[in-house]
SERO-4910 file (N, C-alpha, C, O; in steps of 0.05 Angstrom, whole numbers):
BEGIN
 pado doro    nc1    nc2    nc3   cac1   cac2   cac3    cc1    cc2    cc3    oc1    oc2    oc3
  Met    A   7207   3131    631   7198   3158    627   7176   3159    606   7174   3140    590
  Lys    A   7161   3180    606   7139   3183    587   7147   3200    564   7159   3221    567
  Ile    A   7140   3191    540   7140   3208    516   7112   3206    504   7096   3190    513
  Tyr    A   7106   3223    485   7080   3225    474   7080   3219    444   7098   3228    430
  Leu    A   7060   3203    436   7057   3196    408   7031   3209    398   7010   3207    412
  Glu    A   7031   3221    374   7006   3231    363   6992   3208    349   7002   3196    330
  Leu    A   6968   3202    358   6953   3180    347   6945   3186    318   6939   3209    311
  Leu    A   6945   3166    301   6938   3169    273   6908   3165    269   6895   3149    283
  Gly    A   6897   3179    250   6869   3175    242   6848   3185    262   6826   3175    262
  Glu    A   6855   3204    278   6836   3214    299   6821   3239    290   6801   3245    302
  Gly    A   6829   3252    268   6815   3276    259   6825   3301    272   6827   3322    259
  Thr    A   6831   3300    298   6843   3323    313   6867   3311    327   6868   3287    332
  Pro    A   6886   3329    334   6910   3318    348   6903   3306    375   6890   3318    393
  Val    A   6911   3281    378   6907   3266    403   6934   3254    411   6947   3240    395
  Trp    A   6944   3260    435   6970   3252    444   6968   3230    465   6954   3233    485
  Arg    A   6981   3208    460   6981   3185    478   7008   3184    493   7029   3181    481
  Pro    A   7007   3185    520   7032   3181    535   7040   3152    535   7023   3135    540
  Val    A   7065   3146    529   7075   3118    529   7102   3117    543   7116   3137    545
  Glu    A   7108   3094    554   7133   3089    567   7156   3086    547   7152   3073    526
  Ala    A   7178   3099    552   7201   3097    535   7227   3098    552   7227   3108    574
  Val    A   7248   3088    540   7274   3088    553   7292   3108    538   7295   3106    514
  His    A   7304   3126    553   7323   3145    541   7348   3131    533   7360   3117    550
  Ile    A   7357   3134    509   7381   3122    499   7404   3142    500   7425   3137    513
  Gln    A   7401   3164    486   7421   3185    487   7409   3209    472   7392   3207    455
  Asp    A   7418   3233    479   7410   3258    466   7379   3258    463   7365   3258    483
  Asp    A   7369   3259    438   7341   3261    433   7329   3233    425   7307   3232    414
  Leu    A   7343   3212    431   7335   3185    422   7322   3169    446   7333   3169    468
  Tyr    A   7299   3157    440   7285   3141    460   7275   3116    447   7268   3115    423
  Arg    A   7274   3094    462   7263   3069    452   7235   3065    465   7233   3066    490
  Ile    A   7215   3061    449   7188   3057    459   7187   3030    472   7191   3010    459
  Ser    A   7180   3029    498   7180   3003    513   7152   2993    519   7149   2970    526
  Gln    A   7132   3010    516   7105   3002    522   7092   2989    498   7097   2996    475
  Val    A   7075   2969    503   7060   2955    483   7033   2969    480   7020   2977    499
  Asn    A   7024   2972    455   6998   2984    450   6976   2963    457   6971   2945    441
  Ala    A   6964   2966    480   6944   2948    489   6916   2953    477   6898   2937    480
  Gln    A   6914   2975    462   6888   2981    449   6891   2983    419   6882   3002    406
  Arg    A   6904   2963    408   6910   2963    379   6885   2966    362   6887   2977    340
  Asp    A   6862   2956    371   6838   2958    355   6827   2987    355   6812   2994    337
  Asp    A   6834   3002    376   6823   3029    379   6843   3051    373   6835   3074    367
  Glu    A   6869   3046    375   6889   3066    372   6910   3058    352   6920   3035    352
  Cys    A   6917   3076    334   6938   3071    314   6962   3089    321   6961   3113    318
  Trp    A   6983   3076    331   7008   3090    338   7025   3094    313   7025   3077    295
  Pro    A   7039   3116    311   7056   3121    288   7082   3105    289   7096   3102    268
  Phe    A   7089   3094    313   7114   3078    316   7107   3053    332   7091   3054    350
  Lys    A   7121   3031    326   7116   3006    340   7132   3005    366   7151   3020    370
  Thr    A   7124   2986    384   7139   2980    408   7168   2972    399   7171   2959    379
  Asp    A   7187   2981    414   7216   2977    409   7228   2994    388   7252   2993    382
  Ser    A   7212   3011    375   7223   3030    356   7240   3051    371   7234   3059    393
  Ile    A   7261   3060    358   7277   3081    368   7268   3107    353   7268   3108    329
  Val    A   7260   3127    369   7249   3151    357   7264   3176    367   7277   3175    388
  Arg    A   7262   3197    352   7273   3223    360   7250   3238    373   7227   3238    363
  Cys    A   7256   3252    394   7236   3268    409   7244   3297    411   7268   3304    411
  Met    A   7224   3314    414   7229   3342    419   7208   3353    438   7187   3340    441
  Ser    A   7214   3375    451   7195   3387    470   7173   3401    454   7178   3413    433
  Lys    A   7149   3400    465   7125   3413    454   7109   3425    477   7105   3412    497
  Thr    A   7100   3449    473   7083   3462    493   7054   3457    486   7045   3463    463
  Thr    A   7038   3446    504   7010   3440    499   6993   3466    501   7003   3486    510
  Gln    A   6968   3464    493   6950   3487    496   6947   3495    525   6941   3519    531
  Glu    A   6951   3476    544   6948   3482    572   6974   3494    584   6974   3502    607
  Gly    A   6995   3495    567   7020   3507    576   7040   3487    588   7061   3494    597
  Asp    A   7033   3461    587   7051   3440    596   7072   3434    574   7065   3436    550
  Val    A   7096   3428    582   7116   3420    563   7118   3389    563   7123   3378    584
  Ile    A   7115   3377    540   7116   3348    538   7137   3341    517   7145   3357    501
  Leu    A   7146   3316    518   7166   3305    500   7152   3288    479   7140   3268    486
  Val    A   7153   3296    454   7137   3282    433   7156   3269    413   7177   3280    406
  Ala    A   7149   3245    404   7164   3231    383   7155   3242    357   7131   3244    351
  Tyr    A   7175   3250    340   7168   3262    314   7179   3247    290   7170   3251    268
  Glu    A   7198   3229    295   7208   3212    272   7222   3188    283   7233   3187    305
  Arg    A   7223   3168    266   7238   3143    272   7267   3149    268   7274   3162    248
  Ala    A   7284   3139    285   7313   3143    282   7322   3127    258   7308   3108    249
  Lys    A   7345   3133    248   7356   3118    225   7358   3088    230   7362   3080    253
  Asp    A   7354   3073    209   7354   3044    211   7379   3032    224   7378   3011    237
  Ser    A   7401   3046    222   7426   3035    234   7425   3035    264   7441   3021    277
  Leu    A   7407   3050    276   7404   3051    305   7383   3031    314   7382   3025    338
  Gln    A   7367   3020    297   7347   3001    304   7360   2974    310   7379   2966    296
  Ser    A   7350   2959    330   7361   2933    336   7348   2911    319   7355   2888    322
***
C-alpha cells in the first residue's frame, strides 16, 4: 500500500508516495528503498515503522501520511 512522506529540505511541502506494509492500527513499515538518495531526503529510512494519519490535499484527495517514527520497542 502507499503512504506519503514529506520530503525534507524542499522549501515547500512535497509529498512522496512510497510502498509500506500495514502492521496494525496506524503503524506501517516503509518497504520501499529511496532510489533517489542524491535528490530526495526522506524523513524516515527504509524498514522504519512509522505512525500515519489521514490528510486532505489541496486537491481534495485523502492520503495517508507518515508523521512520526514509532517507539523504538516496535523497531526490529
